[in-house]
Each structure stands twice: as structure tokens, then as C-alpha cells.
ROLUMRO-722918 format. One record per residue (C-alpha): z negated, x negated, y; residue in one letter. Coordinates in steps of 0.001 Angstrom, whole numbers, padded with zeros to 6 digits, always signed. Layout:
// ROLUMRO-722918
ZXYa/...
END
This chain:
// ROLUMRO-722918
+023569-003813+018537m/+024279-000731+020689r/+025559+002547+019138k/+027622+004880+021479s/+029742+008043+020984f/+032210+009561+023394l/+033343+013386+023329s/+036662+013869+023798l/+035822+017737+024904a/+037258+018475+028141m/+038067+014598+029177l/+041035+016422+030915a/+038443+018721+033034v/+036176+016237+034650t/+035027+011939+033322a/+031852+011484+034266p/+030998+007937+034953a/+028121+007407+033583a/+025854+007748+030453a/+022459+008646+029006l/+021123+005694+027694d/+018249+006442+025276l/+016250+004417+022763t/+014278+006232+020099i/+011275+004819+018668t/+008517+006288+016302g/+004806+006279+017432a/+004621+003007+016186d/+006859+001684+018359g/+009554+001006+015763q/+013343+002023+016382p/+014359+005364+014310l/+017764+004409+013073a/+019844+007341+012707l/+017738+009710+014890a/+020652+012867+015738m/+020505+013651+019278v/+022065+016961+020463t/+023070+017019+024101v/+023876+020273+025825k/+024911+021215+029705a/+021398+022466+030984e/+023722+025766+032498r/+026320+025630+030175p/+029769+027507+030760l/+029711+030573+027991r/+032623+032874+027238a/+032072+036338+028852a/+030341+038961+027157g/+031646+041892+028672d/+033562+043318+025660d/+031014+044646+023842n/+029588+041411+024073g/+032806+039222+023908y/+035325+037912+026501p/+037924+040920+027163r/+040871+040048+025581e/+043630+037573+026897g/+040939+036470+029741t/+040742+032636+029943e/+037353+031585+029420q/+035812+027618+028915r/+033220+026840+026649i/+030762+023692+027040s/+030335+021639+024445p/+027646+020527+022467e/+027897+016836+021505i/+025585+015383+018627t/+025532+011928+017650g/+023545+009167+015518f/+021348+006410+017155a/+022149+003142+015401g/+019925+000831+013182p/+017697-000293+016759d/+017338+003252+017667g/+019780+003254+020707q/+022694+005995+021487l/+024557+005613+024629n/+026164+009417+025311v/+028822+010171+027516v/+028506+014008+028319y/+032031+015395+029380p/+030466+017348+032235e/+028966+016918+035595p/+025342+018371+035944g/+021883+017986+034148a/+021489+018360+030503v/+019107+019389+027221n/+018582+017458+024368l/+016840+017454+021051r/+016057+014723+019458v/+015508+015346+015346r/+014214+012797+012538v/+013424+013860+009327p/+009790+013810+008750g/+009123+013976+012593y/+008281+016399+015005k/+011416+017321+016939d/+011465+016131+020943l/+013378+018315+022978q/+013964+017304+027031q/+015057+019594+029853t/+016640+019213+033283a/+017546+015407+032490v/+019898+013429+034598a/+023634+012959+032574s/+023043+009042+033579d/+019105+008524+032637a/+017730+006211+030690q/+015496+007435+028520l/+012467+005397+026104s/+011843+008632+023871l/+008771+008752+020904q/+008532+010694+018181l/+005781+012071+016491e/+005511+011824+012775p/+005047+015341+011383e/+001592+015540+008684t/+001591+019158+008572d/+002775+019921+004796v/+004309+023379+005667a/+006123+022136+008939a/+007558+019058+006463l/+008925+021819+004027a/+010372+023774+006753a/+012645+021017+007818q/+014616+021225+004216q/+017378+022576+003901p/+017895+025949+001847a/+018497+024628-001521n/+015267+022286-001375a/+013762+025687-001758w/+016010+027031-003711f/+015529+024252-006476a/+012113+024325-006473a/+011938+028012-007176l/+010629+028500-011345d/+013500+030510-013126f/+011131+029371-016712g/+014383+027363-017874g/+016650+030266-017702d/+019669+028575-016476e/+021715+031828-016941e/+019839+033489-014436l/+019924+030680-012022k/+023583+030162-012258k/+024046+033875-011450m/+021221+034216-008600a/+023104+031245-006623l/+026455+032717-007149e/+025572+036168-006230q/+022608+035895-003995c/+024041+032607-002095g/+027898+034386-001759f/+027769+035545+002110c/+024634+033544+003155h/+022367+030873+001941q/+019484+031612-000363q/+016322+029595+000837g/+016704+029799+004214s/+013476+030374+006284f/+015235+034080+006443f/+015011+034540+002710m/+011506+032997+001752r/+009708+035089+003914r/+007053+037684+002231e/+008504+040564+000594r/+007263+042760-001314s/+008754+043791-004872t/+009656+046944-003495e/+011301+045334-000267e/+013220+042673-002450w/+014434+045554-004220q/+015805+047203-001276q/+017494+043889-000427v/+019171+043817-003820l/+020334+047645-003626e/+021314+046714+000248r/+023531+043432-000988m/+024878+045067-003595i/+026536+047611-001581g/+027683+044840+000474y/+029652+043503-002837g/+027216+041596-004565a/+027711+041659-008131r/+024323+040360-010319p/+023753+041524-013751a/+022060+044682-014242s/+020202+043758-016939e/+019273+040432-014724l/+018018+042520-011622q/+014145+042920-012671p/+013757+039114-013358k/+015920+038268-010479l/+013279+040439-008388i/+010284+038815-009909e/+011674+035385-009536t/+012088+035891-005791f/+009076+037250-004845q/+006441+034863-006512k/+008745+032143-006618g/+009046+032131-002779y/+004674+033297-002451t/+004266+030391-004570d/+006576+027618-002397l/+004930+029240+001153r/+001246+028970-000519n/+002077+025488-002066h/+004809+023877+000223p/+004273+020135-001398e/+006633+021545-004286k/+009583+021695-001960v/+011968+019005-002598l/+013287+016960-000356k/+016758+016640+000194a/+018477+013054+000640k/+018001+010123+003073a/+020512+010031+005985w/+023210+007248+005431e/+024343+004611+007677a/+027872+005687+008152q/+026182+008342+010704l/+025614+006296+013329a/+029410+006084+013869g/+029789+010100+014112s/+029952+012657+016244t/+029912+016191+015638i/+030657+018546+018558t/+030667+022389+018904e/+031415+025162+021029w/+029339+028504+020266p/+031571+031637+020060i/+030461+035043+019220g/+027213+036180+018858d/+024228+037001+016187p/+026665+039809+014799f/+030008+037979+014602s/+031343+036248+011484q/+033184+033304+012211m/+034950+033479+008506h/+038279+031022+008593d/+039668+028657+010597l/+042426+026739+011806l/+044255+023698+012919v/+047333+024291+014443a/+050208+022168+015159a/+049818+023199+019251n/+046745+021489+019019g/+044436+024800+019073k/+041569+025801+016910i/+041770+029383+015356y/+039101+031164+014693v/+038828+034808+013132g/+035562+036560+013738d/+035558+038683+010377n/+032996+041219+011323l/+034386+042041+015061q/+038144+041820+014658d/+038520+038986+016918r/+040956+036165+016710l/+039397+032642+019089w/+042097+030224+020152e/+040482+027463+021341i/+041408+023858+022986d/+039022+021448+021368p/+040919+018652+024841k/+039271+021145+027336t/+037125+024311+026059g/+039457+026585+027269q/+039256+029667+025454t/+041299+032709+024584l/+040240+035853+022481v/+042753+038853+021069y/+041985+041723+019066k/+044201+042280+016134t/+046170+044964+015613p/+044889+048951+015230v/+046690+052082+013953d/+045861+055063+015401p/+043783+056233+011910d/+041900+052827+011278d/+038189+053779+010305e/+035957+051348+011304i/+035434+049092+007978g/+038685+049862+006677g/+039610+050779+003539m/+035894+049994+002921f/+034413+052301+005052s/+031505+052805+003461g/+030537+049104+002885r/+028756+047963+005990l/+027949+051256+007295k/+024294+050081+007796t/+025628+046806+009647f/+024177+047380+013294p/+026965+046082+015161k/+030823+046706+013579l/+034111+046815+015227e/+036260+045366+012401t/+038995+048079+011419t/+040967+044943+009437a/+038319+042422+008521g/+040348+039165+009733i/+039686+036668+006834h/+042133+033741+006222s/+044901+031904+008292f/+048232+029598+007138a/+050968+028144+009610e/+054743+027796+008764s/+055699+024780+009363t/+059437+026139+010610v/+058257+028155+013760d/+054480+027789+013866g/+053748+031542+013292h/+050292+032071+012153i/+049598+034615+009208f/+046373+036237+008659i/+045087+038077+005760t/+043279+041145+006962p/+040515+041699+004151s/+040167+045518+004870l/+044073+046840+004529q/+047294+046700+003027r/+048210+044509+005753r/+049350+041026+006621l/+049224+039651+010235f/+051689+037157+011535e/+050980+035912+015369f/+052901+034052+017207d/+050951+031306+019128p/+053652+031277+022259q/+054066+034829+023226t/+050643+035797+021851k/+052119+038876+019942q/+051367+040118+016456f/+053450+041465+013750t/+052176+043808+011168v/+053513+043387+007692h/+052747+046294+005204r/+052678+046191+001670f/+051652+049696-000564d/+049695+048544-003477e/+046632+046034-003596g/+043021+045193-002366l/+041541+043163-000229y/+043897+040186+001009p/+041942+037084+000797h/+043204+033343+000883t/+046217+032804+002641v/+048492+030028+002139r/+052679+029363+003437v/+054878+026762+000920d/+057716+024914+001664q/+060276+027429+001364q/+058381+029650+003763d/+056855+031898+001807n/+053214+033158+002301v/+051033+033197-000548w/+047652+035144-000884f/+044965+036433-002948t/+044399+039931-003597l/+040375+039791-004589a/+039544+042845-005692l/+043028+044275-007687s/+043806+041077-009784n/+046766+039814-008179q/+048690+036981-006158v/+051230+038311-003517a/+053995+036341-002121r/+055764+037451+001012f/+059437+036236+001705d/+060158+035791+005352r/+063846+036078+004773k/+063564+039521+003339t/+060579+041152+004684g/+059503+041891+000884e/+056234+041595-001084f/+056040+040780-004261h/+053068+041053-006151l/+052031+039000-009539y/+049680+041473-011824t/+047230+038665-013335l/+046007+039179-017210p/+042730+041755-017403a/+039579+039993-019344r/+039930+043106-021775d/+040443+046496-022138t/+037335+047441-020787k/+038630+045260-017334e/+042257+046937-017619e/+040482+050168-017266v/+037989+048919-014415s/+040852+047914-012695l/+042854+050958-012728a/+040058+053061-011618l/+039033+050464-008848s/+040718+052558-005893n/+038560+055615-007302v/+035320+053224-006941v/+036434+052181-003489r/+036795+056010-002243k/+033262+057180-003891l/+031595+054200-001729m/+033240+055776+001207n/+031801+059071+000503w/+028287+057156+000206g/+027891+057002-003319l/+025520+053714-003710p/+027048+051208-005350m/+023917+049811-007321h/+023969+052999-009392w/+027054+051474-011212l/+026390+049216-013881p/+027105+045530-013704i/+027255+043350-017192d/+027193+039628-016696k/+030737+038784-016910q/+031383+041292-014116v/+033948+043123-015719t/+036589+044865-013899g/+036466+042163-010864m/+038080+039036-012534p/+038681+037843-008608m/+041484+035776-007418p/+040013+033558-004781y/+041164+030461-003571g/+044986+029481-003869i/+046801+026272-002770d/+050439+025387-002907v/+050950+021988-004824a/+053675+019371-003602p/+055583+020349-006519d/+056009+024063-005314g/+053965+025607-008105k/+050860+027834-006474v/+047322+027063-008129w/+044470+029702-007676f/+041174+030574-008371a/+039373+033553-010352r/+036057+033382-009559l/+034309+035842-011499h/+036812+035073-014251a/+036162+031148-014410n/+039129+030547-014813s/+042361+028975-012740i/+045826+030109-012916g/+049039+028959-012039v/+052547+030550-010891i/+055952+028283-011249d/+057773+030415-008187p/+061205+029203-010264k/+060841+031183-013099d/+058048+033678-011788d/+055562+032987-014713s/+051630+033085-014766v/+049504+030744-016272q/+045614+031431-016916i/+043626+028379-017881i/+040191+028828-018594d/+037334+026656-016454t/+034604+024797-018753p/+032104+025666-015043f/+030983+028699-013895q/+032273+030575-010832a/+035445+028582-009148p/+035628+029494-005794r/+038259+027623-003613r/+040424+025198-004581l/+043055+022715-003130r/+045769+020310-004242v/+046293+016698-003664d/+048846+014217-002986a/+049403+013704-006396v/+049544+017341-007916g/+045678+017453-009331d/+043635+020164-008538v/+039947+020042-007060w/+037934+023000-007488i/+034550+023987-005698a/+032125+024856-008711a/+029908+027023-006469f/+026702+027854-008554p/+026983+024309-010101e/+026405+022171-007465g/+029709+020090-008009k/+033204+019525-007597v/+036155+019932-010278v/+039656+018302-010778r/+041844+019545-013091y/+044492+016977-014086s/+047809+019283-014648p/+049398+016308-016644a/+047171+016078-019072d/+044809+019622-018975g/+041438+017429-018593s/+038557+018757-016445f/+036306+015955-014699k/+032905+017069-012604d/+031633+015058-009506y/+028419+015889-008303p/+028016+016450-005259l/+025283+013988-003828p/+023706+016743-001235s/+022733+018745-004729a/+019247+019009-005878l/+018221+020073-009427n/+021980+020973-009472n/+021430+023757-006287v/+024059+023472-003971e/+027056+026062-003284t/+030356+024322-002732p/+032152+027404-001007y/+035544+025191-000239a/+037585+022106-000318l/+040189+020411+001018n/+042030+017473+000448v/+043412+015095+003482d/+046380+014217+001134r/+047192+011084+003907k/+044242+009382+002992r/+043190+010905-000703q/+039660+012100+001071k/+038262+015255-000080l/+035838+017508+002101w/+033492+019327+000564v/+031177+021849+002467t/+027808+021952+001165g/+026961+025377+002012t/+023615+025583+000963s/+022534+022187+002825s/+023731+022216+006005d/+025953+019224+005456s/+029593+018274+004954l/+030591+015873+002413l/+033143+013431+002107r/+034615+011172-001045m/+037198+008771-001492d/+038892+010185-004227i/+040059+006273-005587a/+036437+005267-005618s/+034634+008259-006113g/+031802+007345-002907a/+030633+010046-001412w/+029500+010046+002156d/+026749+012742+003818t/+027540+014042+007135f/+024188+016632+008113p/+024923+019414+010424m/+022804+019659+013706p/+021629+023240+012872r/+019492+024526+010236k/+021578+027552+007838v/+024919+026460+008500t/+027101+028295+005989f/+030289+026938+005916t/+032866+028767+004339r/+036066+026789+005001d/+037149+022669+006050i/+040416+021725+007744e/+041651+018700+008790i/+043106+016996+011799a/+045932+014644+012123e/+043405+011782+013025d/+041203+012186+009906g/+038733+013987+011721s/+037422+017490+010420v/+036810+021086+011197y/+034781+024071+010183t/+032563+027082+011560t/+029329+028653+010411n/+030239+032065+008987g/+026580+032558+007809a/+026534+036540+007209f/+024623+037419+009487p/+025047+034740+011966s/+021107+035875+013289w/+019825+033850+010607q/+021446+030750+012046i/+018552+028477+013085e/+019173+029687+017364d/+021581+032515+015664g/+024670+030926+017647q/+027708+030809+015240p/+030067+027412+016306t/+032829+026044+015644l/+032261+022789+014420i/+034184+019258+014852h/+033202+016200+012973l/+034467+013256+014186q/+033184+010645+010897p/+031813+007541+010824g/+032933+004986+008042e/
END
């Protein structure tokens, strides 16, 4: 049966009558089921770059989509590209050489043959980052392995082609010191062993690529799936979090360049807004010393996370580098700035049923509530793990100022518990109104009851809970970042249940975030080190895996649309590590 897919993007602009008709086989003439085909306009419309590489604020842009589909069992695929003109295409199948075609008529009928890849190094290079990391020899030291996953895969993939290239021990030391300056917290006593493992391990894998593991085979549901991407930003951007808004637009934040992108997925129409800047704001905001070595940086706020009010549709944005909360009105396109006097690093944000805005303060061990009716902030200071941590937290502003004055952060000792940085991270509001949060370095989750302002901390039987969400029945789903699994916590009986990710290899996968489709009781998870998105049916526990078109797709957030499709962004830091250096907004319409 012939499989087809149709991009809904930009149908309001044009609707081509013809389609690209493809038959994909191997050199032996046998059909290649599930062949991944990516189609782009030969001369695509892109956002302008006349404002330091980005569009000028408030100017209308239009972005041509990139559309990816998967061949059916017969190797056939029918592609309707939503813009007139010639297209370029790429066909990708694991175990075969990529095939590229340029200047193809959008109504062409093509029979394409892929050559098998026989070079062992090239076959290893086809594998995602976690396949390389999983093959590293940690000498059975699980503590070191988990620390490496947590701290060295925190903002980018570990094991990608950028990270596994040849480096001397001295070069790895320089990399480690720079990453600590950016915020990584590897234990001081484990750092020499970590450097040795990376230096020797990646050298061994480059010399013996047959040791690299293989990702799981692609699955049948891909034949009915479509992935649409819109290129946004540049190699110096960091497209962090996003929001599927009630007005049908998608909002994406560039954390390194302080630009809010507004994309209409139906038309590709795009607007960019700059976030508010005070006259005395420094580049880097309150952490001006942190990214001084980064080659292109405009951020004074560090826009991070998004949440929408169901009352008026206003969007709340956490600027992680300031003591502020941004409120954006999608109708007037105006920002309102709300300020508070304490706390550090506004992080993930949610809005509750009473229209209160909740967000974590990652570096001051607090959760904040903003009352929209009174305009007041209330901070919940979470318990420290011990006296040493209390003292460290009390000195956090001193350390921040020393960093800004030039003190190298790798001079400061880091223990295995990352004492002084429990790091409240993910947050969500349950159907009953309680507010759940995760503390990444404290290996705990917690819950705030707004009725009495009580706070309860619950230790997790796993390491580094990162982001979490609450489902329709009140169970809490948690991304166990360095353990290759998600975990369900049931408040009713206090139990934890593990759900290993099918993309994990030797337990290596780094789920950064997850989201629950409460309407359908489906769980979506970012396969952050495997270039994938994952879906689980909560009732049956059955998983589906969806590979992404670009290698080094580092996903940090996932949003669910009304129709059950999902959106995410490629937020690698730095974005030049992405396969073609291009961050994108990604829309997955999944097959069944």
C-alpha cells in the first residue's frame, strides 16, 4: 500500500496540485521500508539576518518548512510540499549511505536506490551520541558514569561527533574547566578519572568503531508520521523552551540572544520580539562572568521557560539571569516586567487554576509564587540538606560576584552531592491544585499545598530528577536524567515505579523533559541523547520511538497540541554542534 503524508504548514499560502512520488529501494532492488525522506525548498524562505544575524524586531518574516516522512512497507512515499518550485531531498536509512538530490521538480516520479554502507567507521558515525557514550569503558564505576551523564550531558550531547574528536588530556582539562565555568558541577575528586575515561575511551572507539553500540531498529508507526521543521536562529542561538499557545502560535525563546520567536505553524509567518532591557543591565545579566568566552552573546535576561494564563492568554516567561518575571501580551505585543528582590535563576514556570504563576529558583533553593491579583511575590525557601549546604546557599551571592569579577569557578571544590546547589528544576501544577517540583542535585521531589503553604520533600530512589509533569489522575511523572528512565510517583501510596526508555543503550539516555497528554493519557519524553522523541501509552506501558531528522537533536522541552501532535525545539548548547548547525522548531505528527 502506498504511504503518503501531507504537510499542513502554509496551506493557507499555496496548495500545490502535484506531489513528489518516490520509490526507495536498496541496490538489490528490494524496498526500503521506513526510509526517512526530508524535503526542503531549493530556494527556501528564511528569516532575515539584518539585526546581528536575526530578524529586526516586529518585522513580518516567512520561513519555508522542512518536511520529513517515512516510506511504507513497499518503499513508497508520496510527498506534497506546500510551496511552489523545485525541492531538495535527502534519504536516510541506517546501514545505508545518505542519498541527496537537488533541484527536483515537486511533481517528479523518482525511483531511488541506496547503497549499503560497509565502512565500519561510517556505520558507527550514523549512531546517536548515546550509542558512543554507552560504549565507553568506565571500569564498572557506575558512580562516575552517572556523574558524567548528568554533568557532561547537561546542556549538550556527550558522545556526539563534536565531543568524541581527538583531544589530549590537557585539552580535556581545558574543556572541563570551561564547562565548570558555564555551570557544570562534576565532583572534584572524580575529575581526573573522568578526563582519563573520555580521553582514552573516545580514542579507543575511534580506533575500534565496531565497539560502538547500535540504536534500536526503526518501528512501523513511522510510516504514518510526519515531522515538520522551521529553521530559526543561528549556530549561536539556544532555542530553550517553547509554548503552544491558545491562539495557535508557537512561542520559542532564544536563551543566548534574548529573542522571543512567534511562529504560525499554518503559514510559516514569523515575528521576533526582543525582551525588555534595563539601562544598567550587563551582557550575561546577574551572571556576567559566566559566558564571557562565548563568541556571540546578546543576552541580559536569559529567557528560559513559558507558561500561559487561561484567563487572558498572557504568556509568562522566566528570565533566568535576572530577578524578574516577564509577562507578554500576544495581542498588544507588549511586555510587562514584574520584579522581586531575592532569589537566583528563575527557571521552569507554570500557571495554576487560580491564575497564580509558579516558578523554580534554581540557584537559591526556592520556589516562587506570583499573585496576579495583588502583584506580589511569595518565596518558599526549601530545606537545605545539611548545615554545610545552608552556609553555601547563604554565600551564593558572594560566589556569584566573585565569578563576575573573574574568579575561575574550577578553583572551588565540588563534592559528590553538589552541596550548596540542590537546584529546584522542573515544576508542575496537579489537577488538585498542589504544586510539584524536582530538585535535580538533591535527588528529591517536593510538593507545596497552596491551601496552607506547607512544603513536603520526598527523596527519590534515583539520581537527578530533572523535569516533571502530573497526569490526569494526579500521578507525578519524573525524568530521571542520568538513568535512562522515567519514573512514576503515586502520591496515593508513596510508591515509585520505573519505566526504562526503549532508546536507552546500556541504560544510557538522558531524558531532559517529559509531558503528559492528559486528554489521551499518553506520556511524551525527550530522547535528548538519542535524537528521538518517545511516546508511552500510560494504560498499557507500550512505547513508540520517533527518530529526528538531524543528528545532535538536543531537546529540552515538549509541548502537546490539541490534536495530540507535539512540538519541541533543538536546543543544543552550542547550536553549532547540530548536524548542520541549524536549530529548528520541530512539529511531530505521530503515526499509530
